[in-house]
N, C-alpha and C positions, 0 to 999 in steps of 0.2 A: 365444425368446431363449435363447442358450446360457448355461449356468451358469458362473460364474467358476471358475478352477482355478489350482493352483500348479504351477510347473515349476522345474526346476533352473536355476541361473544361475552365471555366473562373477563374479569381483570387478568386472568391467567392466560388467556388465549388471544392471539393476534386477530385483528379483523381480516377476514379472508375475502378477497375480491375476485376470485376465480374458482372454478370447480376444483374439487379435490379428487385424487386417485388414491385409494387405499390398497396397498399391496399386502395381502394377508397370507401367512403360512397356515395351511390347513392340516389338522391332525385327525384323530378319531374320537375326540371327547363327545361328539354328537351321539355316537353309538352307545357310549357309556351312559349318557343322560337318558337316552331312550330306553335302555334296559332297566334303568331304575324304576320305570313305569311299566315294566313287564312286556316289552316288545320282543324280547327273546331273539335279538339279532346276534349272529355269530361274531365272535371277537378274535378269531384266528383267521389269517388270510386264506389258508387252504380250505377252511370250511366256508368262508364268506363267498369265495368266487364261484362256488357251485350253484348258489341261489342269489347272486348279487342283484339281479333285477328285482326280485321280490323284496330283498332287504332295502333297496333304494326307495321303493314305493312306501315301505314302512317308515323310513326316515322322513319322507315328504309328509306323510300323515301326521307324524309326531310334531313336525314344525307347524303344520296347519292348525293343529289343536292348541298350539301355544303362540299363535301369531301376535297376541297382545303382550307377551312377555318373552320375546325372542332372546333377550339378554340372559335368560336363565337356561337356555337349551344347549349351549356349547361354549367353549372358550373363545372361539372366533367371534361369534355374535355378541358375546359378553363384552369383548374389547371394543366392538363397533358401537354398541348401543347403551352401555351403562352410563357413560358421560354424555349428558344432553348437548354439551357444547361441541363434542367431537363427532356425534353420530352422523352417518351419511344422510344426505338429502337427495332430492330428485335430480339435481344437476351433477351429482357426484358419480364416480365410477368405483367399482370394487374388482380387483384382480385376485383370484384365489389360486395360489400356488400349492399344488398337492403332490404327494408321493406317487411313484409309479407302481401303485398297488390298487387292487379292486376296492379295498376299504377306503383308502384315501380319496380315490376318484368319486366313490358314491357319496362320501361326506361333502366334498367340494360341490358336486352337482346338486345335492340337496340344499346346501346353503345358497347356491346361486338361484335355485328355484324360489327359495323363501325371500330373498332380496328382490328378485324381479316381480314375482307374482303377488307377494304379500305386502311389499313395501314400495314397489314401483321404482326400484333403484337398479341402474344398469350394472350387471355383474358378469364376469367371465371366469371360467375354470381353466387352468393351465397346468399340464403335467410337466414335472421336472424329470427328464430322462436320467435313469440310474439312481434316483433317490428312492430306494426301496427300503427294506428292513435295515435298521441301523447295525445289525449284527453281521451284515455281509461286507465282503471286501468291495463289492460294487458301490456300496453306499459312499465309501470314503474315496475310492479311486476315481469314480465318475460322477456320483450323485452330488457331492458337495461342490466340485468344480463347476458342474452344470448349473447348480443353484446360483453361484456367483455370476455366471454368464447370463442366466435368465434375469436375475435381478438387475444387472447393469443394463441390459437391452430394454427392459420394460421401464426402468426409471427414466432413461434418456428419452424414450418415446413419450412417456406420460408428461414429462416436464415441459414439453413444447407447448402444452395448452392447459396444464393444471398444476396445482400444488400436490406434491406427493407426500404421503404419510405411510410409513412402514408399520405393519402389525404382526410381530413374530410370536404371538401368543400360542397358536396352535402348532401341533406337530412335535418333532423331536427337539429336545433342549439343545442338541448339538448345532441346530441351525441358527439359534439366537445370535451368536457372535457374528455370523455372516451378515445378518440384517444390520447389526450395529455397525459393522465395517462399512456397509453400503451407506448407512446414514451419515457416517463421518465423511466419507469421500464426497458425497453429494450435498452435505450440510442440510439434511432433512431429518425430521423427528421420527422417533419410533414410539408407539404406544403399546402398553403391555398390562395385562391383568394377571396377577399372581394367583394361580389356582382359584380358590373360592372367595378371594377378597372382593370387596365392593369398590375398591379404589382402582381407577384407571391411571396407571403411572405413565407420564410422558418422559421418555428417555431422550434428552437432547443430544445432538451430535457433539461429542467431546472435541476440544481443540487439538486433535491429533491429526497427523497427516502422513503422506507418503514418506517412507524412509528413503531419502534421495541416494544415500550411499549404497544401500542394498539394491534399489531399483536400477542403479547404473550398472550393477553386475548382472542383473537378470534380463534387462531389456535386450542386449545384443544376443543373448541365448534364445529368447523368445522369437526375435526376428530371424535368427538362423534356422530354427527348427519348425517355424510355421510353414506347413505344407510338406515337411520332410517325413520320410518313412520312420515309424517308431523305432525300428531296429537300429537305425543309424545312431541313436542316442545311447545304445547299450554300453559301449566301451569308450564314450567320449568323456574324459575326466571332468571338464568344467560342468557338464550336464549332471553327472552323477554327484558331484559335490553339492549341487543346489537342487537335487532331485525333489526333495519334499516340497519346496516352494513352487518349482516349475510344474509339478503335476496339477497344481491348482490354476495355473496360468495357461497351460496347453491342454486342450481337450483331445482325447483319442477319438478319431472318427474312422468309419469304415468306408473306403472308396475303392471300387473296382477290385474287391477282394484283398486290399492292402490296408493295414492300419496306419493312419497318418495323424500327425499332430496339426491342430488348428488353434490359433491364438484365441484365447478367451476374450469375449467382448470387453471384459473388465480391463484388459491390457491397454486398450485405447484410452480409457478414463485415467488409468494410472499414468500413462505417458503424458496426457494433457495436463494433469495436476502437477506432475514433476517438472514439466517444461515451464509452467507458469511460475513455479516457486524458484527454479534455478535462474530464471531470467529477471526475477523481481528484486530490485535493490532493497537494502535494509531500510532505507528511508520510507519506502512504501509500506513495508511491514509495520513500522512504528506508527505512521500517520493514519493509514486506512483502518487500522484495528484498535485505535486508541479508545479506551472507555470514556474519555472526555467528550467524544462525539455524541454520546447519549444526551448531553446537556444542550446540544444544538437542536433538539426536537422539543416541540410543545404541543401537547394534546394530539399526538399522532401526525402533526405537521413536520415533515422531514426535509423541507426545501433547503434550509441552511446546511443541513448535514450533506445533502446531495451535492450542493454547490461546492462545499469544502472537499468532499471525496473526489469530485471531478478535478479540482486543483491539485490535490495530493497525488492523483494517478499519474500526473506528468511531472511530478516534483524533480526526479533525477535529471530531466532534460533542461531544467531552468538554468543550471550552472554550466551548461556546455560553453566552452570558451573562457573558463575562469582565468583571469589575467594576473592573479596574485597567488602563485603556487606556494604551498606551505609544506612543512614536514609531515603533516597528517592531512587526511582528506577533509578539508574544511567544509566542502559543499554537502556531501551526503552524510558522512558519519557525524559531523558536528550537529546537523539539524535533526538526525535521528536521536542523538543523545539528548537534545533539547526537549524533544517530545517526552522522553522518559522522565526527565527532570520536571517538566510541566505537570505530568501526571502525579508525581510524588508530592509536588507542592499544592496543586489545585484540588485534587480529589478530596483530601481531608477538609479543605476549606468549604467546598461544596457540601460535604457531609455535615459540617458544623452549622452552616446556614440552614440546611434542611431541618435540623433538630431545634435550632434556637432563633431562627429569623423567619419572618413572614414572606420574604422575597429571596430568590436565589442570589448567590454571590455575584454572578454575571448573567445578564440576559443572553438568550441565544444569539442575538445580533452582536453583542459585545464579545462573546466568546468566539464567534466566527471571525471577527476582526482580529482578535488576539492570536488565534491559531493561524490565521492567514499571514499575519505579520511575523509570527514565529517561523513560518515556512519561507517567507520571502524577504526578510529583512536584510539579507546579505546578497540579494540577487544583483546588486549593482557591481559586483566583482567582475562581471563580464563586459562592462562598458569601458571602452578605451579612449573615447573622445567625447567632447561636448560642443554644442553649437552656441556661438556667441551672438549678441544682438546685432553686430555689424555684418552678419551673414557668414563669417568665417568659422572654421572648426579648429579645435585645439586638441592635439593628441596629448594624452595624459601619461605622466610617468607612473611606474608601478607604485611608487610611494603615494602619489596623489590618489590613485584608484583605491588603495587601502585606506588612506586618510578620509576620503570623501565618499566611501562606498555607500553610506547611508543616504546621501543626497543623490547619488547615481541610481540607487534603487528606487527612490521616490520618482525620479525622472522616467525610469523605465516603466513604471506602473501608471504614471499619469500622462506621459507623452509617448505612448507605445510606438507610434509610427516613426519617431525620431530615434528612439533608444531601445530597439530590439525587444519591445514588449508586446508586439501584436499576437504572438503565439499564446501568451498568457491570457490576454483579453479574449481571444477566440476560443480558448479552452473553456472559459466561463460562459461566454455567450452561446456556446454549442449546447449548453444544458437547457436552453429554452426550446420548448416544443409546443405542440398543440395544447392549449389550455394552460400554459405556463403563466405564472404571475410575475415573472421577471421582465423588466423592461431594460433597454439599453442604458438608460439613465441610472437605474438601480445598480447594474453591473459596474458602471463607471464609478458610482458612489462607493460601492464596496471596495473596489480596488484603491480608490483614493484614501479611504479610511485605513486600509491595511498599510498603504504607502506612508500615510502620516505617522502611524505608530512606529513603523520601521525607520522613518526619518529621524525621530527623536530618541531612538534607542541608544545613541552614543551620549556619554555624559557631557560632552562639550555642548550639546543642545540643551538650552535652559528652559525651564517651565515659565518663569516669571520675568518681569521687566529687567532684562539684562542687555548688555551689548550684544548685537546680533552675531550669528556664526558667519565667518568669512569663507565663502566658497571659491569660485573661480572668477577673477576680475573679467568684466565684459560679458558675463552670463546674466540672463534675466534674474536669476536667484543668487546674485553675487553676495548679497548679505541676507541671511535668513533670520527672521524675527524669532523671539521666544515663543513658546507654545501658545501662551495666552493671546498674544497679538496675531500670531499666525492663524489661529482659529477665527479671528474676527473677519479675515478675508478669505479663508480657505477651508471652511467647515463643510465637509461633504454630507450629502443626504442619502439615506438608504430607505427606500419605500416612503419617501417624504419626511422622514424623521432624522434629526441630528443627534449625535452623541455629544453630550455636554463636556465642558473643559475638565471638570473634576473626574469624570469617568475616563476621558482620554489619559489624564495624568495617572490614573490607576492602571490602565492597560499598559502604558509605556513603562511604568515602574515594575510591573510584573514581568514584562519582556526583559528589562534590564537585569532583574534579579535572576531569572532563568538563564539568560545568556552568560552572565558572569559565573554561574555555578559549574559550567562546563569547562574542562581543561584539556589541553591538547594531548597530554600524556596518555589519557584513557583511550584515545582513538588512533594511536600510532600504528597499531597492527602488530606489535612485537618487535624484537630486535632485528629480525631478518628484514621486515618491511622498512624499518628506519634505515638500515644499512643500505638497502637497494635504492630507496628514495633519495637518500643523501648523495649516493653516487650519481644518480641521474641529475640532481640539481647542480652538483659541482661540474659535471660534464657540460650541462647547458650554460653554466656560468662561464666556463672556459670558451665555449663557442661564441658567446657574446663578447668576451675579451678579444678573441681573434677577429671578430667583425669590427670591433673598435680600432684594432691595430691596422686593419686594411683601410678603413676610412681615414685614419690618421696619416697614413702614407699618401693618400690622394690629396688631403688638405695641405700637407707639407710640400707636395710637388707644385701646388698653386702658389704658395708663399714665396717670398724672395729667397732663392736658393743660395745666395751669397751670405745670408745672415742666419747661421745655424742657431746662434744664441737666442734670437728672436723667436724662432720656431720652438725652442726648448721652453722659453719663458711663457709662450702662448699656451702650450699644453699643460705646463705646471699650474698656471692660473686657472684654466678650465677644470683640471682635476681637483684643485683646491675647492672650487665651488661645488663640485660633485660630492666631495667628501663632506662639505658642510650640509648639503641636502640630506645625504644618507645619515649623517650623524644626528641631524634634527629628527629624522624619522625613528632611528633606533632609540633615541632618548625618550620619545613619546611611547614607544612600545615596551618599555621596561615593565617587569612584573609588579614593581612596587606602585605602578599607576602614576608615577610622576610624569606630568605632561610638559613641564618646562615652558619657556616662552616661545612665542611664534618665531622669534629671531633674536639674535644677540650674540655677544662675544662669550666664548666658553671661559670658565674660570681657569682652565688649564691653558697657558700660553702656547703649549706645544700642539694643542688641538685646533683644528680649523674652526672658523666662525660657523655656528649652526645657522642654517638658512631654511626658511619655509620655502615651499614651491614657488610662491609668488615672488619672494625676495630673490630666489635663485634665478628665475627667469629675468628679472630686472637687472641683476648683476651681470648675467651673461650677455644680455642685449647691449648694456652700456659698454662692456668690454669689447664686443664686436665692433661697435661704433668707434671706439678709440683706436682699434687696430685696423679700421677700414676693411673689415671682413664681412660686412652685412650681406654682401652679394652671395656669400657662400654659407649663409645661415642654415640652409637645408642640410648641407654636409656636416656642419658642426652639430646640428640637432641629432643627426643620425649617430654621430660619435657619442654624444652625451647620452642618448637613449640606451645605446648598447652598454656603456659603462655603468649606468644606473641599474639596468636589468641584471648585469653580472653581480653587482654589489647586493642587490635585493635578494637574489637567489642564494647567495652565500649567507645572508642574514637569517635565512629560514631555520638554520640549525639552532639559532638562539631564540626563535619566536616562541612566546609562552603558549 
């Protein structure tokens, strides 16, 4: 294996740190150029093959005489040597794919000779079976499919230890699309010189991909006929219906006197690409390919981008166990939508700053924190309990999880061992390898910065000197200060640097704006998805109601059986408290943004008193003391939790 190396580059070309393999299509322009200088080489295949050894020597001599200007001798060498930034060097390889003709082979061998003997560049000539004269049926039935096969095999082999560049300048124009297709599938560039132009055009791999619907039709047929006798396909209707495409994916081979189909090597690549795409959630498509990631790089330094890409690659798994189900996919579709909104908001601002400011709108570090917070700000939805200072744990109601998910997300990222965050931390620390500049403290600082922006994304969290946010009584973060005070005690460091208050305020404001621009209706998935999801939620709500009824029966059996009125009053009071808690939550979730008070009596006397979770717990505890039911608190809590879950699931139909 050749060792990686560095080479010079222009602004248009990337820095290459490993050898390159040029895969070149070879035609017969070398013969035409030699004849312009009176070499009198035959230009018809039938004439050429009678003296092909002599003509090959003439081609070698022609190239030797023009060793100082090889780019003028044929289309293939013109593409390789006209651009000084692209021309092959000593550690590169050149693979010359030529037609199954004497003329094509002689030209490829002469170019190989020139590269090796005159330029000391490793080169190899390779014949494509069936790729003869374009006017023959063999060219289309066997030659082009074999070209795809050979391209696929050679690209995969070369990519193991080099960067691949395709050069489809030589040969028939019909083969150019096949090189372009290979470039798209493997995301590698093509370079091309148009006839006598001095410009070497770089054809980038366009953002096109496998047609998943069409491939799902073709793949089972490819699997079925791989190794089968060709005659078996003659009257098979599905094969005949897709024959034009299958003839490029199944190669006809001769085995023991029988013609058999063998799957083209390209099929393995198509299957791999299709499998990757079909299994990749929409969130990964949005985040891993966002143009915003360009601004995570500075002067070729890509470490911030690589860190975020690693985080984004496991994005869909972060919301496993979401405890606050909604009518739409809050976890994946919501966050995919947010990245689209972020692009539409931020890209024009970055462009404006590039044109009118001396500094970028956000530094790579700040953008990393913002994008990470955009990705993680709702990850607290999976946390169902908290640890209190007295060592006890408290199970949270669904309403509490939703109300405090921003705090739970902060805990998940800053106390991963307690709050299901170890996988996220390990995802980022796994990016550290030999020579990496990331330290554990830096990873911890990055996660804390992302967590901090996510913590303050709710409008109940204030920036300046205001009354603190009330979390869970008995928790170390029971009261959370405003941003200004919070940073005085909890300002994380990234590579020894801190983000200042005003910049955090900007990042948080951007996150709030982006978050509020998304709306659930755009990600419902259509009427059918809504109808099915609603049916599931209502079924689950009824299951919770049934669970509550069973627990109610157990509790009633414990109570004084002679006093039915007391049993009725007991559950009426508990249900009234539950209605107050659910009403408080529903009031805060109204689309008009009205938050209401934390507790208090409703203006409508027919409505129960609205209760915050803290007030609800206090009311229930006091009532159990009055009824001498504290010994059965666990059973009552089970009843309460089931009733709240049922009400919460029914509320999702109205969730904005």
